[in-house]
C-alpha positions in Angstrom: 28.7 -6.8 10.3 27.4 -6.7 6.6 28.8 -8.9 3.9 30.3 -7.4 0.7 27.2 -8.4 -1.1 25.0 -6.8 1.5 27.0 -3.6 1.5 26.5 -3.4 -2.3 22.8 -4.0 -2.0 22.6 -1.2 0.8 24.5 1.4 -1.4 22.2 0.5 -4.3 19.3 1.0 -2.1 20.4 4.5 -0.9 21.0 5.3 -4.6 17.4 4.3 -5.2 16.1 6.6 -2.4 18.0 9.5 -3.8 17.0 8.9 -7.6 13.3 7.9 -7.4 10.7 10.4 -8.6 7.5 8.8 -7.4 6.2 7.1 -4.3 5.4 3.9 -6.4 8.9 3.9 -8.0 10.5 4.4 -4.5 8.6 1.8 -2.6 9.0 -0.7 -5.5 12.8 -0.3 -5.8 13.7 0.1 -2.1 11.5 -2.8 -1.2 13.0 -5.1 -3.8 16.6 -4.3 -2.5 15.5 -4.7 1.0 14.1 -8.2 0.2 17.5 -9.2 -1.0 19.3 -7.5 1.9 17.0 -8.8 4.8 16.4 -12.3 3.3 12.6 -11.7 2.7 10.5 -13.8 0.3 7.6 -11.3 -0.2 6.8 -7.5 -0.2 3.6 -5.6 -0.2 3.4 -1.8 0.2 0.5 0.5 0.5 -0.5 4.1 1.3 -3.2 4.7 3.9 -6.0 7.1 2.9 -7.7 8.6 5.9 -10.5 10.0 3.7 -11.2 6.6 2.1 -10.3 4.8 5.4 -8.5 2.1 3.4 -5.0 1.3 1.8 -4.4 2.0 -1.8 -1.5 2.5 -4.3 -0.3 -1.0 -4.3 3.2 -2.2 -4.8 4.0 -5.9 -4.5 6.7 -8.5 -5.2 6.2 -12.3 -5.3 2.5 -12.0 -4.2 -0.4 -13.0 -6.4 -2.6 -10.3 -7.9 -5.7 -12.1 -7.1 -4.8 -12.6 -3.5 -3.9 -8.9 -3.2 -7.2 -7.8 -4.8 -9.0 -10.0 -2.1 -7.0 -8.2 0.6 -8.0 -4.7 -0.9 -11.7 -5.8 -1.2 -12.2 -7.6 2.1 -9.2 -8.6 4.2 -7.9 -5.0 4.9 -11.3 -4.5 6.6 -10.8 -7.6 8.6 -7.1 -7.3 9.4 -6.0 -8.0 13.1 -2.4 -6.7 12.8 -1.7 -3.9 10.4 -3.5 -1.2 12.2 -1.7 -2.2 15.4 1.7 -2.1 13.5 0.7 1.3 12.0 0.9 3.1 15.2 4.6 2.3 15.7 6.9 4.8 14.2 9.8 2.3 13.9 10.3 -1.1 12.2 8.2 -3.7 14.0 8.0 -7.4 13.8 4.4 -8.8 13.5 5.2 -11.0 16.5 5.4 -7.9 18.7 1.7 -7.3 18.2 0.4 -10.7 17.9 1.8 -14.1 18.8 2.6 -16.5 15.9 0.0 -18.9 17.5 -2.7 -16.4 17.8 -2.1 -15.1 14.2 -2.4 -18.7 12.8 -5.8 -19.0 14.3 -7.2 -16.0 12.4 -9.2 -16.0 9.1 -6.7 -13.3 8.0 -3.9 -15.9 8.1 -5.7 -19.1 6.9 -7.6 -17.4 4.0 -5.2 -14.5 3.1 -1.5 -14.7 4.4 -1.1 -18.5 3.9 -2.4 -18.6 0.4 1.0 -17.0 -0.8 3.0 -18.5 2.0 3.5 -15.4 4.1 4.3 -16.3 7.8 6.8 -14.0 9.5 6.3 -10.3 9.0 8.4 -7.2 9.5 6.8 -3.8 8.7 7.8 -0.2 8.5 5.3 2.7 8.3 6.5 6.2 7.2 5.0 9.1 8.9 5.1 12.9 8.6 3.4 14.3 11.6 -0.1 12.7 11.6 0.1 11.9 7.9 1.0 8.3 6.8 3.1 8.4 3.7 3.3 4.7 2.8 4.6 1.4 4.3 6.9 -1.5 3.6 5.6 -5.0 4.6 8.2 -7.7 4.3 7.4 -11.3 4.8 9.1 -14.7 5.0 8.0 -18.3 4.6 7.5 -20.2 7.8 10.6 -22.4 6.9 13.0 -19.3 6.8 12.2 -18.3 10.4 11.4 -15.0 11.8 13.2 -11.7 11.3 15.7 -10.8 14.0 16.8 -7.6 15.8 19.6 -7.0 13.3 17.1 -7.0 10.4 14.7 -4.8 12.4 17.5 -2.2 12.9 18.5 -2.2 9.2 14.8 -1.6 8.1 14.6 1.1 10.7 17.6 3.0 9.3 16.5 2.6 5.7 13.0 3.6 6.8 14.2 7.0 8.0 15.7 7.7 4.5 12.5 6.4 2.9 10.4 8.8 5.1 12.4 11.8 4.1 12.1 10.9 0.4 8.4 10.3 0.7 7.9 13.6 2.5 9.6 15.4 -0.4 7.3 13.6 -2.9 4.2 14.5 -0.9 4.4 18.3 -1.9 1.2 18.8 -3.9 1.5 19.1 -7.7 -0.9 20.0 -10.4 -1.8 16.3 -11.1 -2.9 14.7 -14.3 -5.0 16.4 -16.9 -8.6 15.6 -16.6 -9.2 13.8 -19.9 -5.9 11.9 -19.7 -6.5 10.8 -16.1 -10.1 9.7 -17.0 -8.7 7.4 -19.7 -6.6 5.6 -17.1 -9.6 4.4 -15.2 -11.1 1.0 -15.9 -14.7 0.8 -17.1 -15.9 -0.2 -13.6 -13.9 2.6 -12.0 -15.6 5.0 -14.2 -19.0 3.7 -13.3 -18.1 4.2 -9.6 -16.6 7.7 -10.2 -19.8 8.9 -12.0 -22.0 7.5 -9.2 -20.0 9.2 -6.5 -19.9 12.4 -8.4 -23.7 12.3 -8.5 -23.7 12.3 -4.8 -24.3 8.6 -4.0 -22.9 7.1 -0.8 -20.7 4.1 -0.9 -23.5 1.8 0.0 -25.8 3.4 -2.6 -23.1 2.8 -5.3 -22.8 -0.8 -4.2 -26.5 -1.4 -4.4 -26.7 0.3 -7.8 -23.7 -1.5 -9.4 -24.2 -4.7 -7.6 -20.9 -4.5 -5.5 -20.0 -5.2 -2.0 -19.3 -2.2 0.3 -15.5 -3.3 0.5 -15.3 -3.4 -3.4 -16.7 0.0 -3.7 -14.1 1.4 -1.2 -11.3 -0.4 -3.1 -12.4 1.0 -6.4 -12.8 4.5 -5.0 -9.3 4.5 -3.5 -7.8 3.4 -7.0 -9.8 6.3 -8.5 -8.3 8.7 -6.0 -4.8 7.4 -6.7 -5.2 7.4 -10.5 -6.9 11.0 -10.6 -4.6 12.4 -7.9 -7.5 13.6 -5.9 -8.2 13.3 -2.1 -11.8 13.3 -1.6 -15.3 13.2 -3.3 -15.4 17.0 -3.8 -12.2 17.0 -5.7 -13.3 14.1 -7.8 -16.5 15.7 -8.6 -14.8 18.9 -9.7 -12.2 16.9 -11.8 -15.1 15.2 -13.6 -16.8 18.6 -14.4 -13.5 19.8 -15.9 -12.9 16.8 -18.3 -13.9 16.5 -21.8 -17.2 14.6 -22.5 -17.0 10.9 -23.3 -16.8 10.1 -27.1 -20.1 9.2 -28.7 
């Protein structure tokens, strides 16, 4: 039985699902309300890119930007739980795929999760066929205890509505105009984009720009997200269309 406050939060959450216009807006607003509804302390949300083979399009609440950047550049490639959770098409507690004791022995826990205080996790991955549309990763501090079956069922129900909304948003659109999109990139992202457009592999980009392989992959995913492209071919085509850089 939900309390009056929880019912109010749930109604607001359903309004967010109906009103949101972008994936980032939807995951941020729904995730924030779910934190209050389920007693979570932290939220992270990403979208898996099968072409880039990495997670991008970050949304996060109550987590440090520096720690999440380390996740994107290194720890997502040394993550013992997320890909196991990703195969489930329902809300799943982290303890279902790895025991608390085993998780605490991993580098992923000691050098990433525990830095911000994450201990007990509950995840939902939205799928449309074989396409992953995004996820919600809710976490609690250790002292607040694990999520229970009632919280898992609530996330499952909300997740179904989230999946429907994300499926609607996944319809292709024209995307940003080339010059405007290029301006949204950081200087480092532009360097990576130019190198990739010249045909360099990820490892060649890293060697040329003095970056680790994981950093190159993270930059590339950010570029894909910002330019609304799906692969290197589309990136190269977009760069050919854009106006030249100012002198």
